[in-house]
TORFI-87836 format. One record per atom (N, C-alpha, C, CB): residue in one letter; x, y, z. Coordinates in steps of 0.05 Angstrom, whole numbers, plus 5000, padded with zeros to 4 digits. Each point is the difference from the previous one (the first is absolute). Glycine has a CB too. Layout:
N
AXYZ
...
REM end
This chain:
141
M501749765000
M498350245000
M501850255000
M496349755024
V503250424957
V501550254998
V499150205022
V500649934950
A501350205063
A499350205020
A499250264986
A503249795033
L494550324975
L499050254988
L501050235017
L495949774982
D505250435004
D500850245014
D497850224995
D505049884996
D495550365014
D498150214999
D499350074971
D501750185043
L500349824939
L499550064972
L498249794987
L504450244997
D496149515009
D498349784989
D497150035010
D504049704999
R495750365027
R497350025011
R498550244988
R501649795042
R499950434954
R498750244988
R499249944971
R502750305030
M499049564955
M499349934973
M497649824999
M504950054987
I495049755030
I497749825001
I497550155007
I503049625013
A497150575005
A497750165008
A498950164976
A501850035047
I500050084937
I499250164976
I498749814980
I503750335007
L497649434989
L498949814981
L497349895009
L504749884987
R494950105039
R497349915009
R497950204992
R502149775039
S498550484962
S498050204993
S499950044969
S500850225044
D501449734942
D500050034971
D502049804988
D498950495003
G500049274992
G501749784990
G501050044972
G497449715029
R501550504958
R500950064972
R501950244999
R495749814984
A505250285039
A501850235001
A502549944983
A498250145046
P502650044936
P502449954984
P502550035018
P497750174959
I504549715032
I502550005015
I500950295005
I501349564980
S498350615000
S500950285003
S498450155022
S501350004951
K496149945051
K498350125020
K500849905028
K496250044967
L504349695035
L500949895025
L502650135009
L497849564989
A504150474992
A502650125006
A499750285011
A502149724965
A496250445022
A499550275009
A498750015028
A499650144952
M498549695052
M498650005026
M501849905023
M495849924975
L506149905018
L501849895021
L502650165002
L498049564991
G502550624990
G502550165001
G502549844994
G497750285033
V502049524949
V502349844991
V500049984970
V499949735043
T502250154946
T500249974971
T498149784990
T504850175001
R494749844973
R498449794987
R501449735002
R498050344968
G504649665029
G501549765003
G499849875027
G503150184967
T496849985054
T499749905027
T497249875003
T503250365017
V494849784973
V497349895001
V499849744985
V498150465004
Q503049534972
Q499849754984
Q501549775014
Q499750284958
A502749785053
A501549795013
A498549905025
A504350214983
R494549975032
R498549935024
R497649834993
R501650425023
L497049674956
L497649864992
L500749724989
L497850444989
D504349544996
D500949744990
D500749815024
D501850224958
R499649895062
R500749845023
R497649915015
R504350255003
L493749935001
L497649925014
L498449794985
L499950465020
L500049564954
L498649804984
L501549735000
L498250374971
D504449645025
D501749765000
D499949855026
D503050224966
S496949935056
S500049875027
S497349905008
S503750305012
G494249784974
G497349935008
G498750185020
G501349544990
A500250675019
A498850195018
A497650144987
A504550075023
V495749994951
V497850114985
V499249784980
V501650495004
L495949434998
L499149774983
L498950094973
L499049765042
G500250494956
G498950104975
G498650265005
G499549534983
F499050554998
F498650265001
F497049944996
F504150264983
T494249905029
T497249954999
T498450264998
T500749585027
V496850394967
V498250234999
V498350005025
V500049994949
R499750255062
R498250035023
R497350094989
R503850115032
V494149754977
V497350064989
V498350115023
V500449634965
R498050575029
R498250105020
R498349785011
R500050454978
Q499549555048
Q498549795013
Q497349954987
Q502350115042
D496350104950
D497349964989
D500149904971
D498450365030
H504049624958
H500349894973
H501049725000
H500850464983
D499949435040
D501349745002
D498349825018
D504550214993
H493149724996
H498149855016
H500949725006
H496450274980
D505449625003
D500849725003
D502549975018
D498149914955
A503050315054
A502449985017
A499349885027
A502050404977
I499949455033
I499749885026
I501550185020
I499649524982
R499050595037
R501250185019
R499949875027
R498750414973
A503449645043
A500049885027
A501650175018
A499649554980
V500050415046
V501650125021
V501449785015
V496850395005
M505849644998
M501649805013
M501350125025
M500949774956
M498650115067
M501350085025
M502549825003
M495550155021
I506749974987
I502649865000
I501350045028
I500550064950
E500449715061
E501650005025
E502949964992
E496149825028
V505650364983
V502850004994
V501749915024
V499250384967
A502949475027
A501849905021
A502050225008
A499649534982
G500650525044
G502050185010
G500250274987
G502549605012
K500050474980
K500550264989
K500349994969
K502250135044
S496549684943
S500349974971
S498050164984
S501849555009
T496750635004
T497950154986
T501150164976
T497550025043
S504750124960
S501050164978
S500749834976
S501850335034
A499649454971
A500749824978
A497549894986
A504349885024
I493750054991
I497649884989
I498550224984
I499749675038
I500250574972
I498750224985
I501350044973
I498750225044
K504049774955
K501450034975
K499349784981
K503750225024
R496149534985
R499349784983
R497150024990
R503249715025
L495050374993
L497250024992
L499650224979
L498649845045
R502950384958
R499750234981
R500749924972
R501050315037
G500549474959
G500749914974
G497949844986
G504650005016
L493249944998
L497949844988
L498050194985
L500449655037
P499350304937
P498250184985
P497149985009
P503049964962
E496249815051
E497349975009
E499450155026
E500049554978
L502150555035
L499750155025
L499250284993
L503449715023
H494250374986
H499050274994
H500350195023
H496949804969
S503250105055
S500650175023
S501049835023
S496550344986
L505149795031
L501249855022
L500150195024
L502849714969
H496350195054
H499850175024
H501249865024
H495950224981
T505449925036
T500749895026
T497650045018
T505050104995
T494849745026
T497650015017
T500849915028
T496949934961
N501350095057
N500549905028
N498349755004
N501050475017
G499349415006
G498349765006
G501549754992
G495950274994
A502549525001
A501149744993
A501549994974
A496349805026
W503050374955
W501250004974
W501950244997
W496049774980
D506350195007
D501950214996
D499650174975
D503249725025
L495850154954
L499650134974
L497349934989
L505050004991
V493850184994
V497649954985
V500550074971
V497050085041
A502549734941
A500550044972
A497549984984
A504749825005
E494950354975
E497849974981
E501249874975
E497450405019
L501549384973
L500949854977
L497950004978
L502949725029
R498050284946
R498249974977
R501249814980
R498150475007
A500349354983
A500949814980
A497949974979
A502749765035
T498150144942
T498249984977
T498449744999
T503150294976
S497849505039
S498749745000
S500549865027
S500449974949
L498149825056
L500549855024
L502749865000
L495149935004
P505849954974
P502749895000
P502150215005
P498449654968
D501350595021
D501950215005
D499950095029
D499550164952
F498149865059
F499750075028
F501449795018
F495650234989
D504049515005
D501249785015
D503150024998
D496049714991
R505150364986
R502950034997
R501050235018
R499749834953
V498850395047
V500950235017
V500049925029
V498150324966
L499849555043
L499949915028
L502449825007
L495050034999
R505749784983
R502349835005
R502650165001
R497649634977
E502750565005
E502450174999
E500350165026
E499750044951
V498250085059
V500150155024
V500749825024
V496650334981
R502049455021
R500449825022
R502849875001
R495149914999
Q506350094979
Q502749884998
Q502250205007
Q498349694966
I501050565039
I502050215007
I501049945028
I497750344970
D505049645032
D501249955026
D499250225020
D503949774977
G495350155046
G499350195021
G497050045003
G504250224991
I494249674990
I497150015003
I499249755016
I499350274957
L499549785066
L499349785018
L497249894994
L502950195035
N495249994958
N497349934997
N498650214983
N500049755045
S497850174942
S498450194985
S497149915000
S504050134972
E494350065024
E497149944997
E499050174978
E499449885049
T499250004931
T499250154977
T496949994997
T504449904978
S494450325016
S497150014995
S499650124972
S499050055049
I499649804934
I499350104973
I497750205004
I501549574977
L498750665009
L498050215001
L497949934979
L503350355016
L494249604992
L498049914981
L498550234987
L499549605028
S499750604986
S498650224988
S500350255017
S496749694978
S503150545010
S500150255015
S497150095006
S504450144978
V495249955046
V497350075009
V500050295009
V498949535013
REM end
């Protein structure tokens, strides 16, 4: 697993909001050269830290999406490392720290049940995650 630094995380954040952003726009927004952006992006793709690029669809236009809330229990002081790993999942739409029995609450979205199942397995296999509980969101009221 490649270690993400601040530049990697900032680039991923921009790409989450605009997965079609050109290299030149990314470079300008990050304050680095186009070559640096291209090299970083290639490294993130080659390592599997970035799996691909996707389109975000407004909730009311994506009736078939599977949405869920996942509560996550973290071992010891591994929260920061786990947050970094979770942020790399394209299906992760929001992540929150919380109090009580659960340490993190994640909103997940997937395009199909097999895809949703894959995401659950990926999250549960992250070192430092002790337990999780997931609820599929059925309808908004």
